[in-house]
ZAMARGU-4260 file (C-alpha; in steps of 0.2 Angstrom, whole numbers, plus 5000, padded with zeros to 4 digits):
<rodrens>
0) 4936/5117/5524 | 4934/5100/5534 | 4944/5085/5539 | 4960/5090/5533 | 4977/5086/5541
5) 4990/5101/5538 | 5009/5098/5544 | 5024/5108/5544 | 5018/5122/5532 | 5030/5136/5529
10) 5018/5150/5533 | 4999/5148/5538 | 4991/5131/5539 | 4974/5138/5533 | 4974/5157/5526
15) 4957/5165/5524 | 4956/5183/5517 | 4941/5194/5510 | 4944/5212/5503 | 4934/5226/5496
20) 4916/5223/5492 | 4917/5204/5494 | 4906/5194/5505 | 4913/5178/5512 | 4906/5165/5523
25) 4918/5150/5528 | 4917/5134/5539 | 4932/5126/5545 | 4928/5110/5555 | 4938/5095/5561
30) 4955/5101/5554 | 4972/5095/5563 | 4986/5108/5559 | 5002/5106/5566 | 5021/5115/5564
35) 5014/5130/5554 | 5029/5142/5550 | 5018/5156/5555 | 4999/5156/5561 | 4989/5140/5562
40) 4973/5148/5555 | 4974/5166/5550 | 4957/5174/5544 | 4957/5193/5538 | 4944/5205/5531
45) 4948/5222/5524 | 4943/5237/5514 | 4924/5235/5517 | 4923/5217/5515 | 4909/5206/5525
50) 4916/5190/5533 | 4909/5177/5542 | 4921/5162/5549 | 4915/5147/5560 | 4929/5136/5566
55) 4921/5119/5574 | 4932/5106/5583 | 4949/5110/5575 | 4966/5107/5583 | 4981/5119/5580
60) 4998/5115/5588 | 5016/5120/5588 | 5013/5135/5577 | 5026/5150/5575 | 5016/5166/5578
65) 4998/5163/5584 | 4988/5147/5584 | 4972/5157/5578 | 4974/5175/5571 | 4959/5184/5566
70) 4960/5202/5560 | 4948/5215/5554 | 4951/5232/5547 | 4946/5246/5534 | 4927/5248/5538
75) 4924/5228/5538 | 4911/5218/5546 | 4917/5201/5553 | 4909/5188/5562 | 4919/5175/5570
80) 4913/5159/5580 | 4928/5148/5586 | 4920/5132/5596 | 4926/5117/5603 | 4944/5119/5596
85) 4961/5115/5604 | 4976/5127/5602 | 4992/5120/5609 | 5010/5125/5611 | 5012/5141/5601
90) 5028/5148/5599 | 5035/5165/5596 | 5039/5168/5577 | 5057/5171/5570 | 5053/5189/5571
95) 5051/5189/5590 | 5031/5193/5589 | 5016/5181/5591 | 5015/5166/5603 | 4997/5170/5607
100) 4985/5155/5606 | 4972/5165/5600 | 4974/5182/5595 | 4959/5194/5589 | 4962/5210/5581
105) 4950/5225/5577 | 4954/5241/5570 | 4952/5256/5559 | 4934/5257/5559 | 4929/5238/5559
110) 4916/5231/5566 | 4920/5213/5573 | 4909/5201/5583 | 4918/5186/5591 | 4911/5171/5600
115) 4924/5159/5608 | 4917/5143/5616 | 4921/5127/5624 | 4939/5129/5617 | 4956/5123/5626
120) 4971/5135/5624 | 4987/5128/5633 | 5007/5130/5633 | 5006/5148/5624 | 5023/5156/5622
125) 5013/5173/5624 | 4994/5176/5629 | 4982/5161/5629 | 4970/5173/5622 | 4974/5191/5617
130) 4958/5202/5611 | 4963/5220/5605 | 4954/5234/5597 | 4959/5252/5591 | 4955/5264/5578
135) 4937/5268/5580 | 4933/5251/5579 | 4918/5241/5587 | 4921/5225/5595 | 4911/5211/5605
140) 4918/5196/5613 | 4909/5183/5621 | 4919/5169/5629 | 4911/5155/5637 | 4916/5138/5646
145) 4935/5140/5639 | 4951/5132/5647 | 4966/5142/5647 | 4982/5134/5655 | 5001/5137/5655
150) 5002/5154/5646 | 5019/5162/5647 | 5009/5179/5646 | 4991/5183/5653 | 4978/5169/5652
155) 4965/5182/5643 | 4972/5199/5638 | 4958/5211/5633 | 4964/5228/5626 | 4956/5245/5619
160) 4963/5260/5612 | 4958/5276/5603 | 4939/5278/5602 | 4935/5260/5601 | 4919/5252/5608
165) 4922/5236/5615 | 4910/5224/5624 | 4917/5209/5632 | 4908/5195/5642 | 4918/5181/5649
170) 4909/5167/5658
</rodrens>
């Protein structure tokens, strides 16, 4: 998915989903997404799927919800790389939730490996980056050379619950 301009979509600008025994590999690069009614980019793996998602050089702005939201659950394996992207001015959704620039969530026995590098997150109505793991999941996050500014909540918020194994490296 490359070199697209998506403006004022009713829900997500880009929605990517894998379920069951499926294997999915997606590269999204140089896309411009603005004014989404929900997440700018939504990536989800569930029910045992294997998913690899790479985002390079995307610009997401003025989303109601999260700029980029990645979720893994139900025994899935998800690999995410968010590189050299810009997320700006995320808003709280109409249901009162969201506002995070980047929200990464792992639960229910999922394995999630996330690398976020060289990105800028600014003017978030919630946390700039929110990383959450629960439900016996395994999650690793490597964050390198990022700029997070003007978040209404925390710049980077990392949370683990239950019997989760979480490894975080912020450089």
